C-alpha positions as CSV (number, residue, x, y, z in Angstrom):
1,M,12.1,-22.5,-25.4
2,T,11.3,-24.3,-28.6
3,K,7.7,-24.4,-30.0
4,S,7.7,-28.2,-29.4
5,A,8.8,-27.9,-25.8
6,K,6.2,-25.1,-25.2
7,S,3.4,-27.3,-26.6
8,N,4.5,-30.2,-24.5
9,N,4.4,-28.0,-21.4
10,T,1.0,-26.7,-22.4
11,N,-0.3,-30.2,-22.8
12,A,1.0,-31.2,-19.4
13,V,-0.8,-28.3,-17.8
14,T,-4.0,-28.7,-19.9
15,H,-4.5,-32.5,-19.6
16,G,-1.9,-33.5,-17.0
17,F,-1.4,-36.7,-19.0
18,R,2.3,-36.0,-19.5
19,S,2.9,-34.1,-16.3
20,E,6.0,-35.4,-14.5
21,R,4.3,-34.9,-11.1
22,P,1.5,-37.3,-10.1
23,V,-0.7,-34.5,-8.7
24,I,-1.7,-31.5,-10.7
25,P,-1.8,-28.5,-8.3
26,G,-5.2,-26.9,-8.1
27,L,-7.0,-29.8,-9.8
28,E,-6.1,-32.8,-7.7
29,D,-5.5,-33.3,-4.0
30,Q,-2.1,-34.3,-2.7
31,A,-3.6,-36.0,0.4
32,E,-5.9,-38.0,-1.8
33,W,-3.0,-39.1,-4.0
34,Q,-1.0,-40.2,-0.9
35,R,-4.0,-42.3,0.3
36,Y,-4.4,-43.8,-3.2
37,L,-0.7,-44.6,-3.4
38,A,-0.7,-46.2,0.0
39,G,-3.7,-48.3,-0.9
40,I,-2.2,-49.5,-4.1
41,A,1.1,-50.2,-2.4
42,E,-0.7,-52.2,0.4
43,S,-2.5,-54.3,-2.2
44,L,0.7,-55.0,-4.2
45,A,2.8,-55.8,-1.0
46,P,6.1,-54.7,-2.4
47,E,9.3,-55.5,-0.6
48,G,12.6,-53.6,-1.2
49,G,13.3,-50.5,-3.1
50,F,12.8,-51.8,-6.6
51,E,9.4,-53.4,-5.9
52,Q,8.4,-50.2,-4.1
53,E,9.3,-48.1,-7.2
54,L,7.3,-50.5,-9.4
55,A,4.3,-50.2,-7.0
56,A,4.6,-46.4,-7.1
57,R,4.8,-46.6,-10.9
58,I,1.7,-48.8,-11.1
59,A,-0.2,-46.4,-8.8
60,S,0.9,-43.4,-10.9
61,L,-0.3,-45.1,-14.1
62,L,-3.7,-46.1,-12.5
63,W,-4.0,-42.5,-11.3
64,R,-3.3,-41.2,-14.8
65,L,-5.9,-43.6,-16.3
66,R,-8.4,-42.1,-13.9
67,R,-7.4,-38.7,-15.2
68,V,-8.1,-39.8,-18.8
69,T,-11.6,-40.8,-17.8
70,R,-12.2,-37.5,-16.0
71,H,-10.9,-35.6,-19.1
72,E,-13.3,-37.6,-21.3
73,T,-16.2,-36.8,-19.0
74,A,-15.3,-33.1,-18.8
75,T,-14.9,-32.8,-22.6
76,T,-18.3,-34.4,-23.2
77,R,-20.0,-32.3,-20.5
78,G,-18.5,-29.2,-22.0
79,I,-19.8,-30.0,-25.4
80,I,-23.3,-30.8,-24.1
81,E,-23.4,-27.7,-21.9
82,G,-22.3,-25.6,-24.9
83,I,-25.2,-26.9,-26.9
84,Q,-27.6,-25.9,-24.2
85,S,-26.0,-22.4,-23.9
86,K,-26.3,-21.9,-27.7
87,A,-29.9,-22.9,-27.6
88,D,-30.6,-20.6,-24.7
89,Y,-28.9,-17.7,-26.4
90,A,-30.8,-18.4,-29.7
91,N,-34.1,-18.6,-27.8
92,A,-33.4,-15.3,-26.1
93,R,-32.7,-13.6,-29.4
94,I,-35.8,-15.2,-31.0
95,A,-38.0,-14.0,-28.1
96,A,-36.6,-10.5,-28.4
97,R,-37.5,-10.2,-32.0
98,E,-40.7,-8.3,-32.8
99,D,-41.9,-10.9,-35.3
100,G,-41.6,-13.7,-32.8
101,G,-40.5,-16.9,-34.4
102,D,-40.3,-20.5,-33.3
103,L,-38.2,-21.2,-30.3
104,I,-35.8,-24.1,-30.2
105,S,-37.6,-26.9,-28.4
106,A,-36.1,-28.8,-25.5
107,A,-36.5,-32.0,-27.5
108,R,-34.3,-30.6,-30.3
109,V,-31.7,-29.6,-27.8
110,Y,-31.8,-33.0,-26.2
111,K,-31.4,-34.7,-29.6
112,D,-28.4,-32.5,-30.4
113,Q,-26.8,-33.3,-27.0
114,E,-27.5,-37.0,-27.4
115,R,-25.6,-37.0,-30.7
116,H,-22.5,-35.6,-28.9
117,L,-22.4,-38.3,-26.2
118,V,-19.8,-40.0,-28.3
119,L,-16.9,-37.6,-28.9
120,D,-15.8,-36.5,-32.3
121,A,-12.8,-38.3,-33.9
122,R,-10.2,-35.8,-32.9
123,N,-11.1,-35.8,-29.2
124,L,-11.7,-39.6,-29.1
125,D,-8.4,-40.3,-30.9
126,S,-6.5,-38.3,-28.3
127,I,-8.2,-39.9,-25.4
128,M,-7.8,-43.5,-26.8
129,R,-4.1,-42.9,-27.5
130,Y,-3.3,-41.8,-24.0
131,E,-5.5,-44.6,-22.5
132,A,-3.8,-47.2,-24.6
133,H,-0.3,-45.8,-23.8
134,F,-1.0,-45.9,-20.0
135,H,-2.6,-49.3,-20.2
136,S,0.4,-50.8,-22.0
137,Q,2.8,-49.3,-19.5
138,L,0.6,-50.5,-16.6
139,H,0.6,-54.0,-18.0
140,Q,4.4,-54.0,-18.3
141,A,5.0,-52.7,-14.8
142,L,2.6,-55.2,-13.3
143,H,4.3,-58.0,-15.0
144,E,7.8,-56.8,-13.9
145,L,6.5,-56.6,-10.3
146,E,5.0,-60.2,-10.5
147,V,8.3,-61.5,-11.8
148,L,10.3,-59.8,-9.1
149,Q,8.0,-61.1,-6.4
150,A,8.0,-64.6,-7.7
151,R,11.8,-64.6,-7.9
152,R,12.1,-63.3,-4.4
153,R,9.8,-66.1,-3.1
154,A,11.9,-68.6,-5.1
155,E,8.8,-69.5,-7.2
156,Q,8.7,-70.0,-10.9
157,T,8.5,-66.7,-12.7
158,P,5.4,-66.0,-14.8
159,L,5.7,-66.4,-18.5
160,A,6.3,-63.3,-20.5
161,A,3.2,-61.2,-20.6
162,Q,1.6,-60.5,-23.9
163,D,0.1,-57.1,-24.4
164,I,-3.2,-57.4,-26.3
165,S,-4.2,-53.8,-26.1
166,A,-3.6,-53.1,-29.8
167,P,-6.6,-51.7,-31.7
168,P,-9.0,-54.3,-33.1
169,A,-8.3,-53.3,-36.7
170,M,-4.7,-54.5,-36.2
171,Y,-5.9,-57.9,-35.1
172,L,-8.3,-58.2,-38.0
173,A,-5.6,-57.3,-40.5
174,A,-3.3,-60.0,-38.9
175,A,-6.1,-62.6,-39.0
176,R,-6.7,-61.9,-42.7
177,Q,-3.1,-62.5,-43.5
178,L,-3.2,-65.9,-41.8
179,Q,-6.1,-67.0,-44.0
């Protein structure tokens, strides 16, 4: 197995963002996924195999977007709990010293935790990249389903959908060029 293939497999297990299966064993519940899939399919009302495949794709993308949010929450929680653990350890060491010393106050710990509510650039970049990727795919799949359903009902098909999920900096750069 190549190093690249191995890192992709590790990523799939670690985050589940790139997992081929919709449910990550041990982390997610297959029955919950089936209920979720049924609910999305019911609300999209697909008919025929192709529409059903698109509805399943849409459910999978929404499910993965939820996973991104859970990952962000878990990452933030881990950082904040780590700050508390380090403070607790430091306070225990300070208390054990013979000369005493000033303990780390709860207010200082809270301030340190508060600063980490927004993730660092590396974590935030990864989360935003996956979220944007899934959002773009979701937007495309929803549009394809709408076109198929309109065509099936002999209605005018929706105009081509425009994906506006690019980063704001891209829009600002484009706007500056128009001036």
